N, C-alpha and C positions, 0 to 999 in steps of 0.2 A: 675705414669706417670707425675703428676704435678711437682714433684721435679726435673725432667729433663728439664722442660720447664718453668722456672720462669718468662720469659717475658710475658707469658699469663696473669700474675697478676701484670705487670709493675714492677717486681722485677729484680735486677741485677743478672746475672749469675755468680756464684763464680769463675768458671774457667776463664771467660773473665776478671773479676775484678782482679784476681791474676796476669794475664798476663799484664793488664793495669798498675799495680803498680810496675812491674819489672823495675829496673834501666837500664837494658840492654834488649831491646826488638825490634822486627821488624815485619812488616807485610809480610808474605811470598808471593812472586810474583805468586806462583802457583794459588792463588785465582782468578787471572785474567783468568784462563783457563776454569772456570765454566760458562756454559750458562744455562739459566732457561726457555727454550722453552718447553712447554708440548707437547707430552709426552716425557720424557727423563729418561733413566735409566743409571746413571753414576756409574762407579766403581772407587773408590778413594783408591789407593793402595800404601803402603810404608812400610819400615821396622819398627821394634820396636823403640820407643823413638825418632822418627824423628819429632814429633810434629803434627801429623794428627788431633788429637782431639782439640788441641788448635787452629789450622788453621780453623777447622770447626766452633768453637765458635766465632772467629773473623769474619768469613764469615756471620754467623747468625746475629751478631751485625750490620754488614753493611746492610743486607737485612731488618732488622727491621726499618731502616730509611725510607723505601718505601713500606712496606707490613704490612698487618694486622698481629699482633703478633700471633694470633691463627691460621694463615695459615702456620706457621713454626712449624714442629714437629721434635723433636730430641729424640732418645732413644739409650742408651748404652746397648748393647746386652750381656754383659759378665755374667749376672746373669739369662738369659733366659734359661729354661731347654730344650725346644725342639721347632720344627717348629710349632707345634700346639699352643703353648703359644705365639709365635711370631705373628701368625695369629690373635689370640684373641686381642693382644695389638694393632695391626694395625686396626682391625675392631672397637675396642673401640674408637680410635681416629677418625676414619671416621664417627662414629655415633655422637660423640661430635661435630665435625665440621659442620655436617648437621644441628644440632640444633642451631649452632652459625650463620648459613647462609654463611659459607665459601665454595666457589665453587672450588677453586684451591689451592693446597698446595705444599710446598717443604718439603719432608720427608727425614730426615737423620737417617740412621740406622748404628750405629757405632760399629766396631769390631764384625761384624756379624758372623765371622767364629767360634766363640765360640759355635754356635748352629749347631748341626748335621742336615744335609739335609735342611739348612736354605732356600735354593732356592725354596723349595716346597711351602712355605708360599707366596712367591712373584709370582711365575709362574702362579699359578691358578688364582690369582686376576688380573694379567696382561691379561690373556686370557679372563677373564670376563669383561675387559675394566673398571675395578674399578678405575684405575689410569689414565684414558685417559686425564684428565686435570691437571695432577700432574707431578712433577719432583722428582725422587728418587735418593738419593746419598747413595751408599752402600760402607762402608769402612771396611778395614781389613788389618792386617799385611800381607805382601805378603806370601802366603802359597799355598800349593797344594789345600787345600779346597776352597779357594777363586778363584784361577785360574781355577780349574775344575768346580766350581759352575757357574762362569760367562759364561762358554761355553754352558750352558744349556738354554741360552736365544737367540737363533738364530732368527732374525726377530722380536725380542721383545724389542729392545733397543730404538726405536724411534730416538731422536736426541742425545742419550747418547753416551759417550765416555769413554775410559780408561784413567784415569789421574793418573800419578805416582808422588808421592812425595818422591824424593830422599833426602839424606843429602844435605845441602846447597852447591850449586856450588860455586867455588872460585870467579866467576864473581859477584854473589850476596854478598858474604863475603866482597869483596872489596867495593862494592857500599854502603853497610850498615856501614862498620867500617873504610873504608879508605877515605870516603868523596871525591871520585874521580869521575869525569864525564867521563866515559869510552865510547869509540866508540866500539860497540859490533857487533857480527856477528855470523852466523852459519858457518859450515865448508866450504860452497860454496864460500863465499867472504872473507874468513878469512885473506888472504894475504894482501888485500888492507887496512884492518883495523888495522893490527898489527903495522904498522909504526906509526900511530897516537898515539898509547898507549905507545910506547917505551920511551916517555918523562917521564913516571912515573916509569921507571924500578926499581929504588932504593926503592921507597915506596912499589911497588908490591912485590919485593923480601923479604922485611921485613914482610909484611903481609902473604906471603906464608909460611914462617918459622913458624908463629903462626898457620896457617891453618894446617900444618903438625902435630901439637900437638892436636888440637881440632877436626879436620875434620869438617863435616857439621852438627853435632848434637847440638841441642839447649843448653843442660845443660853444656857441657864442654866449649862451646863458651861463655856463660854468665860468667862462672867462670874465664876464661882467661882474659876477658875484665874488670871484677870487681876486681879480686884478683891477676892477673898476672900469674896464673898457674891453672892446672886442678887438682881437688881433687881426691884422691884414691876412695872416696865414689861414685863418678860419674861413674867411671869405673866398680865398683861393681854393681851399679844399672843396667847398660846395660848388664853386664854379667849375672846377675840374670834373666833378661827378656829372654835372649837367652837360658839359661839352662831350664827355665820353658817351652819354646817352644819345646826343644828337648825331655824333659820328657813327655810332654803332647802328643807328637807324637809317643811315644814308643821307642825312640832312647836310646841306652846305652850311658851314659855320659862317661864311660871309653873309649869306641870305638871312640866317638866324640872327646875326648881330644887327643887321640893318632893320629887321622887323622889330626886335626888342628896342632898339634905339628910337624908332618912330613911336612905338607904344609909350615909352617913357616921356618923349617930347610932347605928345598930345595928351598926356596924363589921363584923366577920366573922361575926356571929351568923346562923344560917340563918333565912330568912324566906320567906314565900309571897307570891304576887301579891295575894291577898286582904288579907293583913296590910298591905301597902304602901298598898292602896286605902283601907283603913279609917283609916289614920293620915295621910292626905292629903285634899285636896279632890277627888281623882279618884275617882269612884264605881265605875268599871269596872276589874276586875282584868285584863281583856283589854287595856285601854289601858296599864296599868302594864307588862304583858309586852311590848307593842309598843315602848314607850319604852326599856326596858332592853335589848331585843334590838337596837334601833337603836344604842344606845351600844356594844354588843358588836360590831356590824358596823363601827363607826368605830374599832375597836381601842382603845377607852377602858376598857371593862369586860370581865370574864370571869365566866361563870356556872359554878359548880361544883354538880353534881347529887349526890344521895346514892347510895351504892353499898353493897350488902350484902357480907358476907364471902365470899359465893359468886360475886360479880361481877355481880349483878343490879342494874341501874340503875333507880331509881324517879324518873321525871320529875315525879311528882305531889307528892312530899315537898318540904319546905322546901329552898330553894337558898341557897348561899353566893355572894355577889356581891362581887368584888374589883375594884379599879382596877389597871391593868396596870403602872403605873410610879410611883415615889415623887413625881416632879414633878407628876403629875396630881393626886395627893392634896393637894399644897401649893396648887395652883391652885384646886381645888374647895373646899378648906377655907376659903380666903380669900373665895371667891364666896358660900359659904353661912354663913360665920362659925361653922362647927362645928370644934372642935379634935379632931384625930385622934391617938390615942396612937401613939408611935413603934413599939411592938410590933405594931400592926395593919398599919402600912406595911411592916414587915419581913416579916411572914407573907405578905402579898400579893406582895411582891417575889420571895420564894422560889417561891411558886406560879406566878407569871408566867414565871419562868425555866424551871421544870420543864415548863410547858405547851408549850414550843417543841419538846419531845421526845416528848410523849405526852399523850393526853387526860387531864385531871385531874378528880378527884371528891373527895368527902369522906365520912367515915363518922361516925355518931354514934348511940350507944345510951345507956348510962349514962355512958360516957366518949366521947371524940371523937378522931379522927385528922384533922388539919388538911387534909392532901393525900393522895390515894390515886391510884395509876396502875396500869394493867395492865403487868405485868412478866413476860414470857414467858407461861406458863400460869397464873401466880398474880397476886396483888395485892401491891403494895409501898406502904407508908405513910411519910409524913414528918410528924413533930411539930416545930413551930417554937416554941422557948421562948426569947424574947428577954429578957423581964423576969421571967417566972414561974419558979418553982422546978421543976426537971426532975422529972417523975413517971415512974416505970417500971412503971406498972400494966399489967395484962394487956390485950393487944389481939388481935383475931382473925386477924391476919396480920402478917408481918414489918414492923416499923416502925423507921425511922431517926429518932433524936432529934437535932435540931440546936439548939444553944444559942448564946449570945452569942459564944463563942470559935470555934465551928466554922462558923457561918453564913458569915462572910466568906471563909473558906478554901474551903468548899463551892462558893459562887457563883463564886469566882475560878477554880476548877478546871474548872467546867462550861463547855465551849467553846460558841461561838455556833452556832446552827442556823437556817438561813434559808429553805430550800426547804420546800414543803408536806410535812407529816409523813405518813408511811405507817404510823404506829404503829396498833396494833390498838385500835379502839374497843370498848367493852363492848356487849353486846347489850341491846336495850330489851325487857325481858320484863314 
């Protein structure tokens, strides 16, 4: 326990010290989303290698400026065998703090999904009011275990929230590495803000081309700005993490590779579970659906369902499946040896950014709208034209056309959004 909390002894945390010495570093803006009003049970969720643990250590360092060091407890759960052991660890800390005279704590439990039935150790203690003066921050890579586990705390969250750490938004990328003072906005007032940022169009376009190589993941970003390119080893690190998650969850790597290969080959074309099954050695469309939903729970993919002009979602029609970050495309392209056009990566990047604000769908009839969202009582569409000639054909609802010149400005203006969205989903009819 002591080795995870060196600040108790006025020692430097090695993870924070390593970050502090990096030539290319930044403080994630997501740290501003945390509040520390007891009682709170926060869930801090994000994909592998996105920098959650480093973000926590930066946050702890900031908290140490104003709190008793012994009121901050951090524990990495990847070596805890079961929820009984987790409960004993928590009880040990609570016993120590009582002897220290600490009345209120901030407790960080990192990568908790390594522990089967982890929620049992917390739920019983919450019900006994053990944490009534505390703030708990539970972290994990987005997975079925964490998502299902957090649903077991109805009425037991206090002031807690779901906070999602996505790969770095292009807006953040520009602010950290472009040294530009952007005017930013959510989707609601975006039009008024875009004009102010167009003056930086050339700089934003150059930065966006770099972003298409690194995505929003820390390791490739650092390599790009230090060495001018991303090393193969970085792609291997991320792929190894993904493969370990697949295997740990009992997924066949051969099946997963076949599915990913087919998704990359079909790019952003709508597909069905049956179609994937027919074009792979996987005989069951149910197995295909299970694998793709698993990737979505890991925050690797996003599924877009078809929506009618009246707002009716049809979950039986073909789906569009995107990967949520440019770097993931680079990693999986190398893994499957499937070349992916840059225009496909750009469309997915725009869709992924917009999905942080609202549920995203697509529409197709004789023509197609790449991305559709509920916007007030209507629908709003986005057409992404990176290499294709812009077409202004008729569409059944208002549609914004984004081209090579406007996409970088659009994404740079769109401010980050981290907490769970309350945006209106469309009815399943």
